[in-house]
N, C-alpha and C positions, 0 to 999 in steps of 0.2 A: 506413560505411552507416549508418545509422539503420532501417530496414527489418531486420527479424527472419519469422521464418515459425514458425510451429506452428503441429504438425497431431496435431488433437483428434482421439482413437479412444479409445475408452470395451474396450475388445480385450482378455482381460489376457494372446497373445502381441502382444508389439511382433518378429512371427520376420520381416517383408517389410522392407527398405530402399530406403525412398528417395532420389534422386536429384535430387543439389545444386540450385535455381533460380540461371538467374547471370544477372545485372542490370548493361547494363551497366560487361564483362566484371570482375565481383567476387561473387563470392558467397555468398550467403544466408544471415544466419545462424540458423542452427536451434537455437531457444531449446523449455524446456519447461515454462514459468513465463515467463506477461510481466503486469503493471500496463497495467487499459487502463481507462482512466478512473476509475480508482481505482480499480480492481476487477479482483481477478489472476484469469488464467484461467491453466489449467493444462490439459497435454495430454491425460489422464486424466482430464480434466469434475471433479474433488474439489474442492469448496467449502474444505478446510477450512485450507489458504493460510491464504485469505483471511476467514476465520477469524477463524485467529490476530493477520490482522493489520489487524482490527478491532479484535477485543479487545485486541491493543497500541495501537491510537488514540482506543479508549473511553481507557482507565487513565491516557495522559502527556496528557493532557483532563484529564479527575479528579483525576490530581494538580495540571495544576496553576493546579485555579480553588481547590485548598486555599489551597496557595500563595500565592494573587495574596489570596484572601480572609484570611491572616493578616498579609500586609504594606499591605493596607486598613486593619487593621480596629491595629495597632501601628501607624502614618500617624497615627492620627486620635487616635490614647488620646497618644501627643508632643504632635504640635500644635494639634491641638482640627480638628482641618481638618475641611469637610464632606466627606461620604465622594459623590459624584460616580458614579451607573450610566452604563453605557459606552453609547451608543446603536447 
């Protein structure tokens, strides 16, 4: 089942126990963190995991751009080919 349940609570005390939700005879999985439309939502409403994921994604894109630049310049030097910018 794709359905997930997340209980958002900013309280420090997590003493309350919630009854599981059942849909079509299956228990809905409870999670503490969920990725929704590229944004990480946590049960304690903390943005740190979202910030970490965004930093990782930016670092990967930055490194990819550097590698792409090196490969394009090497291709240009070897074959004297014009470098076209992607659309």
